N, C-alpha and C positions, 0 to 999 in steps of 0.2 A: 642587963641595959647597956652596960657601958659599949657594947661588941654590937648591940643593935645600933647605938649610935655609929658606930669605926663604918660597919656594914654600909648601912645606908645612903653613903656621902654622895650618891649619882639619885637617887630620891631628893634627896633636900637641895641639891644642885635645878635639878629642874622644880621645883618646887618654889625654888627662890625667882626663877628667871621667868617665869609663869604667874602664878598668886603673886609671892614676892614684888613685883611689880608691875601687875594690871591696875589699872590702865596705864597702857604704854607710854601716849607722851603728855604732857613727862610723867616719869612713874613717880606712882600715889603713895607711895611709901614716902619717897625723896618731899612731896608736899607738906604728909605727914610729920615727918623729922623737921623741918624749916618751921613749921607749926609750934609745935611743942619746944624748940631754942627761939621762940617769939619772931618773927617773922617772918609774913608771907602775905605775899600779895592776895591770894583772892578770901583770905580770913578775916583782915583787916585790926581790929581788934579784940577780938571775941574768944573767949577763953573755950579750949577741949572743953566738950560735951562730953559725956559714956557712950555715944556712939559713936563719938572719935577716938578715942580711948580702945574702946574695942573692933574696931578698924585697924588703931596702928598694929595692937598684938596682932590679929588675924592675919595683913603683910606683913609685918616681924618676924613673925614668928619661924618660917623656914630659911630666913635669915639667920635668926641665929642659932638653930639645926645644924645649917652648914658651918657656921663656925667653930661651933663644938664638935662637930665631926672632925672637919678638917683637924683643929689643934688635937683631938685623939690619935689621929691618924700619923701625927706631925711627929707624935711621942715616944721616945723609945721606950718600950715592955719591959720592964725589971726580970 
């Protein structure tokens, strides 16, 4: 599993730049992060619903995988 995460950094980068940012103007994940942190002009004071959490996980997973892959590739093997 660790080797798969290390090898597939290009796939994770492409997924982050496409699915992770779509729709692109403004990046959708940025709006979800702002909403989660408590301030988004589009959300008002509405709490996030289940579909919003799913959407955030969908758009955020490529970024998390890219971060993990990058950290594994930077870490020196023993």
